[in-house]
C-alpha positions in Angstrom: 90.3 52.3 22.1 90.9 53.6 25.8 87.9 52.3 28.1 87.2 52.9 31.8 85.6 49.9 33.2 84.1 50.0 36.8 84.0 47.4 38.8 87.0 45.9 37.1 87.8 43.4 40.0 84.0 42.3 39.8 82.3 39.0 38.3 81.1 40.8 34.6 84.1 43.9 35.3 86.7 41.4 35.1 85.5 39.8 32.3 85.0 42.9 30.2 88.1 44.3 30.7 89.7 40.6 30.3 88.3 41.0 26.7 89.0 44.0 26.1 92.2 43.6 26.7 92.5 40.5 24.5 91.5 42.7 21.7 94.4 45.1 22.1 92.2 47.9 23.6 93.7 50.1 26.4 91.6 49.9 29.9 91.9 51.7 33.1 89.7 49.8 35.8 88.5 51.0 39.4 87.0 49.1 42.0 87.0 49.6 45.7 87.5 46.0 46.6 84.6 46.4 49.3 83.8 42.9 51.1 80.6 42.6 50.2 82.2 39.2 49.1 85.5 37.5 49.7 88.0 40.0 48.5 90.6 37.5 48.0 88.3 36.1 44.7 88.2 39.8 43.7 92.6 40.0 43.8 92.3 37.2 41.9 90.3 38.2 39.2 92.4 41.4 39.1 95.7 39.1 38.9 94.4 37.5 35.7 94.6 41.1 33.9 96.9 43.0 36.0 99.9 41.3 34.3 99.1 43.1 30.6 100.8 46.5 29.7 97.6 48.1 28.6 95.9 47.6 31.8 95.9 50.3 34.4 94.1 49.8 37.8 93.1 52.5 40.8 91.4 51.3 43.9 89.0 53.9 44.3 85.3 54.0 45.7 82.5 55.8 43.3 81.2 57.7 45.9 84.7 59.7 45.9 83.9 62.3 43.9 87.6 63.9 44.2 89.0 60.7 42.9 86.7 60.5 40.6 87.2 63.7 39.1 91.0 63.2 39.0 90.4 59.7 36.9 88.6 61.8 34.1 91.1 64.6 34.3 94.1 62.2 34.0 92.6 60.0 30.9 90.8 60.3 27.5 88.5 57.7 27.3 87.0 56.6 24.0 84.3 54.8 26.1 83.2 54.0 30.3 81.6 50.6 30.7 79.9 51.1 34.1 79.8 48.2 36.0 80.1 48.9 39.7 77.4 48.7 41.9 76.3 47.7 45.4 74.9 44.6 44.1 72.3 41.9 45.9 68.8 42.0 46.2 68.4 40.8 49.4 71.2 42.7 50.6 69.3 46.0 49.8 66.5 45.0 52.2 69.0 44.5 55.1 71.2 46.8 54.6 69.6 49.8 52.4 72.0 52.9 53.2 75.1 51.1 51.5 73.5 51.5 48.0 73.2 54.8 48.2 76.6 56.0 48.0 77.7 53.6 45.3 74.9 53.5 42.7 73.4 56.7 42.8 76.1 59.0 44.2 78.6 57.0 42.7 76.6 57.1 39.3 76.4 60.7 39.4 79.9 60.8 39.3 80.2 58.7 36.3 77.5 60.6 34.7 79.5 64.0 35.6 83.0 62.7 34.6 81.3 61.9 31.1 79.9 65.5 30.5 82.9 67.5 31.5 85.2 65.4 29.4 83.2 64.4 26.5 83.4 61.1 26.4 81.6 59.6 23.1 79.4 56.4 24.7 78.5 55.6 28.5 77.6 51.9 28.5 76.4 50.8 32.2 74.5 48.2 33.7 71.1 48.3 35.0 69.3 44.7 35.8 66.2 42.3 35.3 65.3 43.5 38.5 64.0 46.7 37.5 60.9 44.9 36.0 59.7 44.1 39.8 56.1 43.4 39.7 55.5 43.2 36.2 54.3 40.0 35.0 53.8 40.2 31.0 56.5 37.6 29.8 58.8 38.5 28.0 60.2 41.3 29.4 60.5 43.9 27.0 62.1 47.7 27.0 59.4 48.6 25.7 57.1 48.4 28.9 57.2 50.1 31.7 58.9 49.4 34.8 57.5 51.6 37.3 56.8 49.2 40.4 59.8 47.6 41.8 60.0 45.4 44.7 63.5 45.9 46.0 65.5 49.1 46.8 68.5 47.5 44.5 66.1 47.5 41.5 64.7 51.6 42.3 68.4 52.4 42.3 69.0 50.7 38.8 65.6 52.0 37.5 67.3 55.5 39.1 70.3 55.2 37.1 68.2 54.9 34.0 66.9 58.2 35.1 69.6 59.8 35.5 71.5 58.5 32.2 68.4 59.5 30.5 68.2 62.9 31.9 72.3 63.5 31.1 71.5 62.4 27.3 68.4 64.7 27.0 70.6 67.9 28.7 74.1 67.7 27.3 73.8 64.9 24.5 75.7 62.1 26.6 75.4 58.9 24.3 74.2 56.6 27.0 73.2 52.8 26.9 71.3 50.7 29.9 71.9 47.2 29.7 69.4 45.2 31.5 71.5 41.9 32.6 69.3 38.6 33.6 70.8 36.6 36.0 74.1 36.0 35.1 76.1 33.0 35.9 79.7 31.5 34.9 83.5 30.8 36.1 84.4 33.8 38.5 81.0 34.3 39.7 79.7 36.0 43.0 80.1 33.9 45.8 76.3 35.1 46.9 74.7 33.7 43.5 72.6 30.7 43.6 75.0 28.7 41.7 77.9 29.1 43.8 76.6 28.8 47.0 74.3 26.0 45.6 77.5 24.4 44.2 79.7 24.9 47.5 77.0 23.4 49.9 76.3 20.4 47.4 80.3 19.6 47.9 80.3 20.2 51.4 77.3 17.8 52.1 75.2 20.6 53.4 71.3 21.4 52.9 70.1 24.1 50.4 67.4 26.8 50.5 65.0 26.6 48.1 62.7 30.0 47.7 58.3 29.5 47.0 58.8 25.7 47.2 61.0 25.5 43.8 58.4 27.4 42.1 60.3 29.7 40.2 61.9 30.4 36.9 65.6 32.6 35.7 66.4 33.3 32.4 69.7 32.2 33.1 72.5 34.0 31.0 75.8 32.5 30.6 78.7 35.2 31.5 79.8 34.8 27.7 76.8 35.8 26.4 76.9 38.8 28.3 80.4 40.0 27.3 79.7 39.7 23.6 76.5 41.7 24.5 78.7 44.5 26.2 81.1 44.5 23.8 79.1 45.0 20.2 77.1 47.7 22.1 80.1 49.5 23.3 81.0 50.2 19.3 76.9 51.1 19.0 76.6 55.0 19.5 73.0 55.7 20.7 71.3 58.2 18.4 68.0 60.4 19.1 65.3 58.3 17.6 63.1 60.6 15.3 59.9 58.8 15.3 59.6 58.9 19.0 56.4 60.6 20.6 55.7 62.0 23.5 52.3 61.6 23.2 52.9 58.0 23.1 56.6 57.6 24.9 58.1 54.6 24.4 60.3 53.9 27.4 62.9 51.8 25.4 64.0 54.5 23.0 64.0 58.2 23.0 64.4 61.7 21.4 67.7 61.7 23.1 70.4 59.6 22.3 69.9 57.1 25.2 68.9 53.3 24.8 68.3 50.5 26.6 68.4 46.7 26.0 67.7 43.5 27.9 70.5 41.1 27.5 69.0 37.6 28.4 68.6 34.3 26.6 64.9 34.5 26.7 65.0 30.9 27.6 63.6 30.5 31.5 64.2 27.9 33.1 62.5 26.2 36.1 64.7 26.4 39.7 64.4 22.7 40.2 65.7 21.9 36.7 68.5 24.0 37.0 69.3 22.2 40.3 68.9 19.0 39.0 72.0 20.1 36.1 74.1 21.1 38.8 73.4 17.9 41.1 74.5 15.7 37.8 77.4 18.2 36.9 78.6 17.5 40.3 78.0 13.7 40.8 75.7 14.3 43.8 72.6 14.6 45.2 71.1 17.7 47.6 68.9 17.9 50.6 66.7 21.1 50.0 64.8 23.1 52.3 61.9 24.4 50.7 60.7 28.0 51.6 58.2 30.3 51.0 59.3 33.5 48.5 61.5 36.1 50.3 60.4 39.4 49.9 62.1 41.5 47.1 61.8 38.7 45.0 59.9 37.5 41.9 58.6 34.3 40.7 59.9 34.5 37.1 62.4 36.2 34.6 62.2 36.1 30.4 64.1 38.4 28.3 62.8 40.1 25.0 66.3 40.1 23.3 64.4 40.9 20.1 65.9 44.8 20.2 69.4 43.4 21.2 69.1 41.2 18.2 68.4 43.7 15.4 70.6 46.2 17.1 74.1 44.6 16.9 73.1 40.8 15.2 73.2 38.8 19.2 71.1 37.0 21.0 72.4 34.7 24.5 72.5 31.2 23.3 74.8 29.2 25.8 72.3 26.4 27.2 72.3 26.0 30.8 73.8 22.5 30.8 76.6 23.6 28.9 77.3 26.8 31.4 76.6 24.9 34.1 79.2 22.5 33.5 81.8 25.2 32.9 81.2 26.6 36.3 81.8 23.1 38.2 84.9 22.7 35.7 86.2 26.1 36.8 85.1 26.0 40.9 86.7 22.5 41.2 89.7 24.0 39.7 89.7 27.3 41.5 88.7 25.7 45.3 90.9 22.1 44.5 87.5 20.3 45.4 
């Protein structure tokens, strides 16, 4: 297969590209290498896949309409795995404008490319953040997600609506994947595990929000990649049982589907930190703070639809995943 992977220098994009290349597929990767976090880490990820002769990289911003049109015109893709986005719930509150170019305009360019060049399947990243103010647990794709609490979440919800529209209008098969708190080697430096690890090794205190009363459905990167990879080969079809008088958000009359990718085992934040302290062999001073704007107290994925569709459910426990991350971190940063 010839696969376009956007955000290929990012955390998830890099791992997806490596998996595809390892399995003998051809990958065209694009990334703008923006400075949201250290571009050196992004370049090092690219170096790990750049030596493969089946990999082609283009430095490109999704908002560059002409550049995106050239990418689609120059190749015939069997699938598009769209992972590029301006990430970060808290960052979206402080810098809202940057989310429009990448997450909305950029996604439109992806959809238009798929439309005009007959791409058989678009797989795109959504987020557990779309559940927003929902408190019914576990979070299900069959529940409405109409109350976001951050602009980042709103852009991801918008992506789902845009993809469904193109599936309905033009028959483009689209699958959205709601990722739940992804962590692991080569992760994002702005995420909690990364910032906590760095602070602990440097002897600094860490900030803990909502006074530690938080839970997350932490999902190890290998589980995420396995889910993405399997879904890529499962092209969605219209659901003939879908009923407009009782609309199910998780299915559709169009070839459009949404899946959660999470372990369905939420972990208390304080336990997560204890596991990290044990892996590092150090204790850390904790600054207990109130809940931040845009944040939620708990997440938990209902992944039954994913399991039924592809026979897989994430299962790496945090004790194992954190240990793997710490080993990578110490090796990469030589600490």
